[in-house]
C-alpha positions in Angstrom: -21.9 -28.8 39.5 -23.6 -26.3 37.2 -21.3 -24.5 34.8 -21.9 -21.3 32.8 -21.0 -22.0 29.2 -19.1 -19.4 27.2 -17.0 -19.4 24.1 -14.1 -17.2 23.1 -12.7 -17.1 19.6 -9.0 -16.2 19.9 -6.7 -15.2 17.0 -3.3 -16.8 17.7 -1.5 -14.6 15.2 0.7 -15.5 12.2 2.9 -18.2 13.9 5.4 -16.6 16.3 3.8 -17.3 19.7 4.9 -13.9 21.0 2.6 -12.3 18.4 -0.6 -13.2 20.2 -2.4 -10.3 21.8 -2.4 -9.7 25.6 -6.1 -10.2 25.7 -5.8 -13.5 23.8 -3.2 -14.7 26.2 -5.4 -13.9 29.2 -8.2 -15.9 27.6 -5.9 -18.9 27.3 -5.0 -18.6 31.0 -8.7 -18.6 32.0 -9.9 -21.4 29.7 -11.4 -24.7 30.9 -11.1 -26.1 27.4 -8.9 -25.1 24.4 -9.7 -26.3 20.9 -6.7 -25.3 18.8 -6.0 -25.5 15.0 -2.8 -26.8 13.4 -1.8 -23.3 12.4 -2.0 -22.0 16.0 1.4 -22.4 17.6 1.2 -25.2 20.1 3.7 -23.3 22.3 0.8 -21.1 23.3 -0.7 -24.0 25.3 2.0 -23.5 27.9 0.0 -20.5 29.1 -3.1 -22.7 29.8 -4.1 -23.8 33.3 -2.8 -27.2 34.3 -6.5 -28.2 34.6 -7.4 -27.1 31.1 -8.3 -29.7 28.5 -6.4 -29.0 25.3 -7.7 -30.7 22.1 -6.1 -30.4 18.6 -8.8 -30.1 16.0 -6.1 -29.4 13.4 -7.2 -28.1 10.0 -4.4 -27.7 7.5 -4.6 -27.8 3.7 -5.2 -31.4 2.6 -5.0 -32.7 6.2 -8.3 -32.0 8.0 -8.4 -34.1 11.1 -11.9 -32.8 12.0 -14.8 -31.6 9.8 -16.1 -28.1 10.5 -19.5 -29.2 11.7 -17.9 -31.6 14.1 -15.7 -28.9 15.5 -18.7 -26.6 16.0 -20.7 -29.4 17.8 -17.7 -30.2 20.0 -17.2 -26.6 20.9 -20.8 -26.3 22.1 -20.9 -29.6 23.9 -17.7 -28.9 25.8 -18.9 -25.4 26.8 -22.1 -26.9 28.4 -20.0 -29.6 30.1 -17.0 -27.6 31.3 -17.7 -23.9 31.0 -15.2 -21.6 29.2 -14.1 -22.9 25.8 -11.4 -21.1 23.9 -11.3 -21.7 20.2 -7.7 -20.9 19.2 -7.3 -20.2 15.5 -4.3 -19.2 13.5 -4.1 -15.6 12.4 -7.4 -13.8 12.9 -10.6 -15.8 13.3 -12.5 -13.6 10.8 -9.9 -13.7 8.0 -10.6 -17.0 6.2 -10.9 -18.6 9.6 -14.6 -19.5 9.6 -14.9 -17.6 12.9 -18.2 -16.1 11.9 -19.7 -19.6 11.3 -18.5 -20.8 14.7 -19.8 -17.7 16.4 -23.2 -18.0 14.8 -23.5 -21.7 15.6 -22.7 -21.1 19.3 -25.1 -18.2 19.6 -27.9 -20.5 18.2 -27.5 -22.4 21.5 -27.7 -19.1 23.5 -24.0 -19.4 24.5 -22.3 -16.1 25.0 -19.4 -15.6 22.5 -16.5 -13.2 22.7 -14.2 -12.4 19.8 -10.5 -11.6 20.4 -9.0 -10.5 17.0 -5.6 -11.8 16.1 -2.8 -10.4 14.0 -3.5 -11.6 10.5 -0.7 -13.4 8.6 -1.9 -11.5 5.5 -0.2 -8.3 6.8 2.2 -9.6 9.5 4.1 -12.1 7.4 5.0 -9.6 4.6 5.8 -7.0 7.3 8.2 -9.4 9.0 10.0 -9.5 5.6 10.1 -5.7 5.5 7.4 -5.7 2.8 4.6 -3.1 3.2 1.4 -4.1 1.5 0.8 -0.5 0.7 3.4 2.1 -0.2 3.1 5.6 -1.5 3.5 5.9 -5.3 3.7 2.1 -5.6 0.6 0.5 -4.2 -2.5 2.3 -3.0 -4.4 -0.8 -1.8 -4.0 -4.5 -1.3 -6.1 -7.6 -1.9 -6.2 -10.5 0.5 -7.4 -13.6 -1.3 -7.8 -17.3 -0.4 -6.2 -19.6 -2.9 -8.9 -22.2 -2.7 -12.7 -21.9 -2.6 -14.9 -24.5 -0.9 -15.2 -26.3 -4.2 -11.4 -26.7 -4.2 -10.9 -24.3 -7.1 -8.7 -21.2 -7.4 -10.7 -18.1 -6.3 -11.9 -16.0 -9.3 -10.9 -12.9 -7.3 -7.2 -13.7 -8.1 -7.9 -12.9 -11.8 -9.7 -9.7 -10.8 -6.8 -8.6 -8.5 -4.2 -9.4 -11.1 -5.7 -6.6 -13.3 -5.0 -4.0 -10.6 -1.9 -2.2 -9.4 -2.6 -3.3 -5.8 -0.4 -5.7 -3.8 -2.0 -9.1 -3.8 -1.6 -11.5 -0.8 -2.8 -15.1 -1.5 -3.2 -17.2 1.6 -2.4 -20.9 1.5 -1.5 -20.6 -2.2 1.4 -22.9 -2.7 -0.6 -25.7 -4.4 -2.2 -23.2 -6.7 1.0 -21.4 -7.7 1.0 -22.7 -11.3 -2.6 -21.5 -11.8 -1.7 -18.1 -10.3 1.3 -17.7 -12.6 -0.8 -18.6 -15.6 -3.2 -15.8 -14.8 -0.5 -13.2 -14.6 1.2 -14.4 -17.7 -2.0 -14.1 -19.7 -2.0 -10.5 -18.7 1.5 -10.0 -19.9 2.8 -9.4 -16.3 5.8 -11.7 -16.6 8.2 -9.4 -14.8 6.0 -8.6 -11.8 7.8 -9.3 -8.5 6.5 -12.2 -6.4 7.5 -13.6 -3.1 6.5 -16.9 -1.4 6.9 -17.3 2.4 6.7 -20.6 4.1 6.2 -20.8 7.9 6.2 -17.1 8.2 7.5 -15.5 11.4 8.8 -18.9 12.7 12.4 -20.1 13.1 12.0 -22.5 10.1 10.7 -19.7 7.8 11.7 -20.0 4.2 11.5 -17.2 1.6 11.9 -17.1 -2.1 11.7 -13.9 -4.3 11.6 -13.8 -8.0 9.5 -12.7 -11.0 6.2 -14.3 -12.2 8.2 -15.8 -15.1 10.7 -17.6 -12.8 8.9 -18.2 -9.5 7.8 -21.8 -10.2 11.4 -22.9 -10.9 12.8 -21.0 -7.9 10.2 -22.3 -5.5 10.8 -25.9 -6.7 14.6 -25.6 -6.3 14.1 -24.1 -2.8 11.7 -26.9 -1.9 9.1 -24.5 -0.7 6.1 -26.3 0.8 3.1 -25.5 2.9 1.8 -23.6 4.7 2.9 -20.7 2.5 1.7 -17.2 1.7 2.2 -15.5 -1.7 2.8 -11.8 -2.1 2.6 -10.3 -5.6 3.2 -6.7 -6.6 5.7 -3.9 -7.0 6.2 -3.6 -3.2 8.0 -6.9 -3.3 10.7 -5.2 -5.4 11.9 -3.4 -2.2 12.9 -6.7 -0.6 16.7 -7.0 -0.3 16.7 -10.5 -1.9 14.9 -9.2 -5.0 17.3 -6.3 -5.3 20.2 -8.7 -5.1 18.6 -10.9 -7.8 18.2 -7.9 -10.1 21.8 -6.7 -9.5 23.2 -10.2 -10.2 21.2 -10.3 -13.4 22.7 -6.9 -14.5 26.2 -8.0 -13.7 25.8 -11.3 -15.7 24.4 -9.3 -18.6 
């Protein structure tokens, strides 16, 4: 039986399965095959057809089960074999999700590709903690930076962002925390508020808030692991946990 191949790149959102878009949900329901990442909540697969083939191609920092070229080849092969392939990716496919690469690869085989944006964790995870990445008189802009380049090094953009008054959101940055802290200390920004959020928007979410000076110690004591997102800037000072920390310090003084 001849099938019409097509591929849909779907953003699963920041973690909470209810934060996927309606359009993304409909794509899952119509899929013949779903290739999903580790950061896409597996609970979303309950919306798939009972006949759909669901394959984890989980890519998580330090734990890549499939190489990117293999995922792209699999995506195309399954589309020609089964029809509609949904590539389910955490957050938004085009925000450090390599969605553009996958789209371009599929189009090279003349396979129609649709993009369904997702809610990016860069904005949603801070928002769920009542932190606005922009706020009048505090932050007029924000940077979204990946912690690790393809060479495995800390992005040079972190140092550029650190010189601004913008809110800085660093994705998947837990393992690079020490390097991030060093950059801000070199700029004499020891007291700048910083927040780390592990498993944002999920029931097992963990949050620590402190200053650049103290964050490594605080994160270690709280056993903060991955995946985690880092937010740095004065907007973090509006978080209730940071306010309590400051008040406690004043009382002790």
